[in-house]
N, C-alpha and C positions, 0 to 999 in steps of 0.2 A: 830462588827458582832455577837458576842455572845449575846449581849443585844437584837439585832434584832431578833435572833433566839428564844430567850426566850419569846418574845412578840407574836410569831406566835401561831396559834391554829391549831391543826391537829386532825384528827379523826382516831383512830385505831380500827379495827374490827377483832376479832378472830373467824373465822368460822369453827366450828368443826362438826363432824357427828351428834352430839347430841345437843350441845348448841352453842349459838351465844353470844359472849361477846363484848361489844363496849364501848369506852370511848373517850371523848374529852380531848386532852392532850396539855398542854403548851409546848413550846420548851425546858423548863427546866425539863421536865418529870413529872410535876404535873398533875394528872388526876382531872379535874374540874367537870366532869359529867360522869355518866356511866349507862349502862343498861345491862340486862341479859334476854335472851329469848330463846325459843327452836328453833331449826333449821327446823324441819319438813322436813327432806331430802326426804321423800317419796312423797312430792309434786312435785318433779322433779326440773330441772334447773330453769325454768321460775318462778315456785312457790317460790323457795329459793331466786331468784333474787328480786322478789317483796318484800319479807320479809326483805332483806338487805336494800333496798331503804326506806321502811317504818321505819325501825329501825334507819337509819341515820337521816331521817327527824324528827322523834320524839325526838331523842337525841339532835339535834341542837335546837329544840324548848324548850326542857327541860333546856338547858343552856342559854336560852334567847338570841340566836344568829340566824343568817341567814346562809344558805349554803355558800354564798359568803364570809363569815368571815373565812371559813376554807382554810388554805393554801394548804392542800392536804389531801387525804384520803388513808390510807394504809389498805389493806385487807390481813389477814393471812389465808391461805386455807390449809386444811388437804389434801395434794395431791402433785403429781409431776406436775411441771409447768415451763413455760418459763418467767422469770421476764422481759425480753426485749419486747416480743410480747404480753404478758398478756394472753397467751393461757394456760388453764389448760389441761394438757395431760390426766391425770387420777386422779380422786379423789375417792378412793375406798369407803370411808364411805358415800359419797354423790351420788355414782354411776354416776359420770360425766365422759365423754370422749370428749376431744378436744373441750372445750367450750371457747369462747372468752370473758372471764369474765371481764378483765380490760376494754376492749373497750365498752362492753355493759353497765357496771356500770358508766363509765365516761360519756357516752351519756345520761343515765337516770338522772344523778345528775349534769351534767355540771360543774364538778370540776375535777382537776387533780387526777388520781387514780394510785396507784402502787399495785401490788400483790406480795405476797411472800409465800413460804411454811410456814405453821403454826409453825413448830418447829424451822425453821430458824429464824422466827420473834421473837419467845420466847427467843431463845439463844441470839439474838442480844439485846433484852431488858435486859437480865441478864448481858450481857457484858457491857452495858452502865450504868445500874443502880442497878444491883443485885449481885448475887453470883459470877459472872465472872469479876467484876471490878478489874482491876490491876492484872489479872491473865494471860494475854497474850492469847496464843492459848487455845481453849477449845472445847470440844465436848458435845453436849446436847442430852439427850434421854428423850422423853416424852411418858409416858405410860398411856393410857386412853382407849377410844373406840377402837383405833388402837395404833400403835407405830410409832413414827417418830424420826428423828435425824437431827441435824444441826451442822455446823462447823464454827468456827471463827478461821481463820489463818492469822497471820501477821496483826492483827487489823481490819480485814474485813471479812464479810461473804464470804465463799467459795462455789461457785455454781458448778464449773467444766464446761467443754466445752459443755456438754449436759444439764446443769442446774439441775442435779439430785443428786449432791454430798450430802452425809449424809442421803440418803433415807434408813434408818437403818431397819425399820420394815419389809421390803421386802427381807432382807437377808435370804437365804435358811438355815434353821436350821436342817431339816431332809430330805435330797434329796429323799429318798425312803419311806418317812413316809406315813401313811394312808391318805386318802382323807380328806382335810381340816386341816391338821397338817404338813405343810411343812416349813413355814416361822417363823421368830422370833415372828411376830405379831400373827400368828396362835396359838402359845404356850403361850405367855405372856401378851397379851392385855386383856382387859375386855371381848371383844367379844370371844377371844380364851378361856378364863376361862369359859364362858358360854357353849362353845362347849364341854369342858372337863367335865363339870357338866352333860350335856346331855349324854355323853358317859359313865360316871362312876357312875352317881347318883343311878341307880338301885341296884348297889352293896353296897350302903350305905343308906339303908332306914331310919336309925335312925339319919342321919346327920341333924344338925341344919339348914343347907342350904335348906333341903326339907321343913322344917317348915316355914322358912322365905320366901321362894319362892313359896310355895304350889306345889312344884315339877315341876314348869314351868321354863325351862331354860331362857326364855326371861325376867323373873322377878329376875334373879340373877344379881344384879347390884353392884356397888361399896359399897353401904351401907350394903347389905346383906353379901358380901364377908368379909368386915371389921368386922362386928359383929361376924360372925362365927369364923374368924381367931383369934379375941381377946379372944374367949371362947375355943381356941385350938381344935375346931371341926376337926376331923380327915380328912374328905373329903376336907374341906376348906384349911387346911394346905397342903394337898397333891397337890391340884390344884395350890395354890399360890406359894408354894415352887418350884414346877416343873417349873412354869413360871419364877420365880426369878433366878433359875439355868440356864435356857436357856438364859436369859437376861445377866447374868454375863459372860457367855462364849462368847456371841456375842460382848459385850463391850470389853472383853479381846482381842479378835481378832482385833478390831478396834484400840485399844491402841498399840498393838504389831505392827500394820502396820504403824500408824501415829505418834506414840511416843508423843502424847499430854499428858500434866501433870495434866489436870483437866477435869473431866466429871461431868456435872450437870444433875441431874435427877429430872424430874418434871412430871406433869400430874396428873389426878385425882386418879389413882391407887397409885402412889408413895406418894402423899400428904395424902391419907387416911390411908394407911398401915404403914407409918412412919418408924422409925428407925429399927424396927425388920426386916422389909422387906428389907430395904437398906443393913443391915448387911448380910442378906442371899445372896443378889446380890454380895456384897463385898467378901464374903468367896469364892464364885465360881469364881469370877474375879481373886482372888489371886492364885487359883489353876491353872488357865489356861493361864494367861498372860505370855508372853515371851519377854525378859529374866526376871528373878525374880527381877532385878533392877527396872522394870516397875511397881512393886507393890508400888512404891513411888507415883504413880498417885493418886490424890485425887478424891474420889467419894462423891459428896456433894449434898444436897437438894437445889432445887430452893429457892431463897429468895423472889422473887416477886410472886410466885405461879400464880394465875389466871390473874394477871396484866401483866405478862411477854409478852404475845403475843400482848396485846393491846399496850403496850409501844413500843415494837419493831416494830410493823407494823406502828404505828404513826410516829416514828422517821425516818423510811425508806421513809416516804412520805414528809419529810422536803425538800422543793425545793432546798435548797443550799447544801444538803447532797449528796455526790456522793458515792454510794456503789458498783460501778462496778469495 
C-alpha cells in the first residue's frame, strides 16, 4: 500500500490573499513541479477561480502530464470553510462569502478536489514532513497578509464540530480597541502593520519606512518592514514588536487552554523577520502562559516554509488517506 501511495501524483495549491503557490507532489512527499503566481483577489471569486484552473492546467503541462494523471487536487484556502461540503464560509483576504469552491473546481477540472484551511494544510505538511514530525500534538501559527492557525491533535487535523478550530487570527485582542484594531490579525499581520504605519507614520517623519514606502501604507510590505527592522528603525521596531507581543500573548492563551507542547510558526512575516522576531514572541509568551510549567512548550520555525501548504494540501487529497 505504501508503494502504491508513493506512485500516485497529487496537486497541492496554496491560495493566499496575495500569492498562489502550487506543486505536483508524489505520494512520498517529493515535489516534482511547482509554480508561483499572484492571486489577484480584486478580480473576485470567478476571476480567482479562472486563475486557479489556468494554474493547474499549466502546471500539469509543465510536468508533461495530463489532468487524468492526478489522483487528487488539494486546495489550501485562507479562510473559514467546511471540509465536508467544500463551502468557503468567509475568506477575509479574498473577500469571499459562502462560495462553493470545492464543487466549482471539481466541475471545471473533472478531478477529485478537497479543500482545507491554508494553515491547517501547512501544519499538516509540517506534521508529515517538517518541524512537526514525531512531535505528536502541535499548534501552528502562520503570520503573513493575515494570521491563521491550525491544530494537529492525536495524529489528525482537528476541525471541531463547526470546522473552524484553530481560527487563531480572529481572536479578539482588544475588545474595546479603536476601529480596525480588535483582533490578533489586526495587530500582528502584515495588513495590521500597514494600518499601524498609517496611524503612527506622521509622528515619525524620519523613519526609514517613510523612505522605503514613499509614505504610502500600501507600499509597506514584508521587504520594507524587514529592511527597516534590521536597521533598528524606531517606527519599524515599535510596529513589529507590538505585533509580536500581541501574538505571544495570544499563543500563550492557546497553550494554557490546550496544553500542546509544540507551536510551529510560519508565514512570510515569520520567515523574513527570523530569530529576533521569534524571540520577542517567545519572551511575551513566557510572561503570559499559565502555569509557568507550560514554558516548556517549544516555539519553533517552520521547516518547510512555502512548501508546507502545498505538501499538506496535496497529501490531504490522497484518495486512500482519511483525515476525518
